[in-house]
C-alpha positions in Angstrom: -39.7 39.8 71.3 -42.7 38.8 69.2 -40.3 38.3 66.6 -38.4 35.5 68.5 -41.7 34.1 69.5 -42.6 34.1 65.9 -39.5 32.2 64.7 -39.4 29.7 67.4 -43.0 28.7 68.2 -45.1 25.8 67.3 -46.8 27.9 64.6 -43.2 28.8 63.1 -42.3 25.3 63.1 -45.5 24.2 61.2 -45.0 27.0 58.8 -41.4 26.0 57.9 -42.5 22.3 57.5 -45.3 23.3 55.3 -43.2 25.6 53.2 -40.6 22.6 52.8 -43.3 20.2 52.0 -44.8 22.6 49.4 -41.5 23.2 48.1 -40.5 19.7 47.9 -43.7 18.7 46.2 -43.5 21.4 43.7 -39.9 20.3 42.7 -40.9 16.5 42.4 -43.8 17.8 40.0 -41.7 19.8 38.0 -39.0 17.1 37.7 -41.9 14.8 36.6 -43.0 17.4 33.9 -39.2 17.7 32.7 -39.0 13.9 32.4 -42.3 13.7 30.5 -41.4 16.4 28.2 -37.9 14.9 27.5 -39.8 11.6 26.8 -42.2 13.3 24.5 -39.3 14.8 22.6 -37.5 11.4 22.5 -40.6 9.9 21.2 -41.3 12.3 18.4 -37.9 11.7 17.1 -38.3 8.2 16.9 -41.4 8.2 15.1 -40.1 11.0 12.4 -37.6 10.5 9.5 -37.5 11.6 5.9 -35.8 10.3 2.6 -35.4 11.4 -0.9 -35.5 9.7 -4.3 -34.2 11.4 -7.3 -35.0 10.4 -11.0 -32.8 10.3 -13.9 -32.0 12.7 -16.7 -34.7 13.7 -19.0 -34.3 15.0 -22.5 -36.9 16.1 -25.0 -36.9 14.0 -27.9 -36.4 15.1 -31.8 -38.1 13.8 -34.7 -36.2 14.5 -37.7 -37.1 12.8 -41.2 -34.6 13.1 -44.1 -34.6 12.1 -47.8 -32.0 10.9 -50.3 -28.6 9.5 -50.0 -26.8 11.6 -48.6 -29.8 12.1 -46.1 -31.0 15.8 -46.6 -33.7 17.9 -44.9 -35.3 18.7 -48.4 -35.3 18.3 -52.2 -32.3 16.1 -52.7 -30.7 16.8 -56.1 -30.5 13.1 -57.3 -34.2 12.6 -56.9 -35.1 15.9 -58.8 -32.6 15.0 -61.3 -33.9 11.4 -61.8 -37.6 12.2 -61.6 -37.9 14.7 -64.5 -39.1 14.6 -68.1 -39.2 17.7 -70.2 -40.9 16.0 -73.0 -43.3 13.5 -71.5 -45.9 11.8 -73.7 -48.7 9.1 -73.2 -47.5 6.0 -72.3 -44.1 7.3 -70.5 -42.9 6.1 -66.9 -40.3 7.9 -65.2 -39.0 6.8 -61.8 -36.3 7.5 -59.0 -35.4 5.9 -55.7 -36.4 7.8 -52.6 -34.4 6.8 -49.4 -36.4 7.8 -46.2 -34.2 8.3 -42.9 -34.7 8.6 -39.3 -32.1 11.0 -38.2 -33.9 12.0 -34.9 -33.8 10.4 -31.3 -37.4 8.8 -31.3 -39.0 6.4 -33.7 -41.6 7.7 -35.9 -44.5 6.9 -38.4 -44.9 8.9 -41.8 -47.3 9.5 -44.5 -46.6 10.4 -48.0 -48.7 12.7 -50.0 -48.4 14.0 -53.6 -49.3 17.4 -55.5 -48.5 18.7 -58.8 -47.6 22.4 -58.8 -49.5 23.0 -61.9 -53.3 21.4 -62.3 -53.0 21.3 -65.9 -49.8 19.0 -66.0 -51.2 17.3 -62.7 -54.1 16.0 -64.2 -52.6 14.1 -66.9 -50.1 12.4 -64.5 -50.3 9.3 -62.1 -47.8 8.4 -59.4 -46.9 5.1 -57.8 -44.7 4.2 -54.7 -42.8 1.0 -54.4 -41.1 -0.6 -51.3 -37.7 -1.0 -53.1 -34.8 0.7 -54.8 -36.5 0.0 -58.3 -40.0 0.4 -59.3 -41.3 -2.8 -60.2 -43.7 -5.5 -59.2 -46.7 -4.6 -57.3 -46.8 -0.9 -56.1 -47.8 -0.1 -52.3 -50.2 2.6 -53.6 -51.0 4.4 -56.7 -52.6 8.1 -56.7 -54.5 9.0 -60.0 -54.3 12.7 -61.0 -52.0 14.9 -59.5 -54.0 18.0 -59.6 -54.9 18.1 -55.9 -53.1 16.8 -52.8 -53.5 13.3 -52.6 -52.1 10.7 -50.0 -51.0 7.2 -50.7 -53.3 4.9 -49.0 -50.3 2.4 -47.9 -49.1 4.6 -45.1 -48.2 5.2 -42.5 -45.1 3.5 -42.3 -42.7 3.2 -39.5 -39.0 3.9 -39.0 -36.8 3.2 -36.0 -34.2 5.6 -34.8 -31.3 5.3 -37.2 -33.1 3.1 -39.7 -34.2 4.0 -43.3 -37.2 3.0 -45.4 -36.2 2.5 -49.3 -38.8 3.6 -51.5 -39.1 4.0 -55.3 -41.4 6.8 -56.8 -42.8 6.8 -60.3 -44.7 9.1 -62.3 -46.7 7.9 -65.4 -48.7 9.7 -68.4 -51.3 6.8 -69.0 -51.3 5.9 -72.7 -54.3 7.4 -74.5 -54.1 10.6 -72.4 -55.2 13.8 -74.4 -52.4 16.1 -74.1 -53.3 19.7 -74.5 -52.5 21.5 -77.7 -50.4 24.3 -75.9 -48.7 22.0 -73.5 -48.5 22.2 -69.8 -45.4 22.1 -67.4 -44.9 22.0 -63.6 -43.3 19.8 -61.0 -44.6 17.1 -58.6 -44.2 17.3 -54.8 -43.9 14.7 -52.4 -44.6 15.7 -48.8 -43.5 13.3 -46.2 -45.0 14.0 -42.7 -43.6 12.1 -39.7 -45.1 11.9 -36.1 -43.7 10.1 -33.2 -45.1 6.4 -32.7 
């Protein structure tokens, strides 16, 4: 009987109404939370984005200086054949053209230095460089005494990719040079050093 009273009385009705109100309020609050949560997700999506930018291809450049015609890495035969004298005496001049080529992928500037393989012969000789296929007119630069490594002063010179620079090299034993009684022999080495410009 107490049970029946409990489910039918005024207090029971108030309990049911209170529970229903609390339950409805809780559902409303949860619904607002869900709507706010979805709104926040939607807002984040609207303010976030990505993009990419990819570069073109990179390839390392290559410096490649060559000499002679045809172009060679070292010691073109035509140069060593023309620039020689097995009985040089005071007053003699020997010359040979030297074509310098840029066979690489970047422009470069180059310097030119000279050294005799033997100091005995080197101190007796001078060398000049001309900007032409033949050695005539005004020299770009002259080095006196080839006993030690010396640089020509008119350098560096620049060469574009695929281009050439025509030089003429001369070796002179000046008139009045005192030649040693036992003689002297040796070669003359020209070093071309290229650097990217």
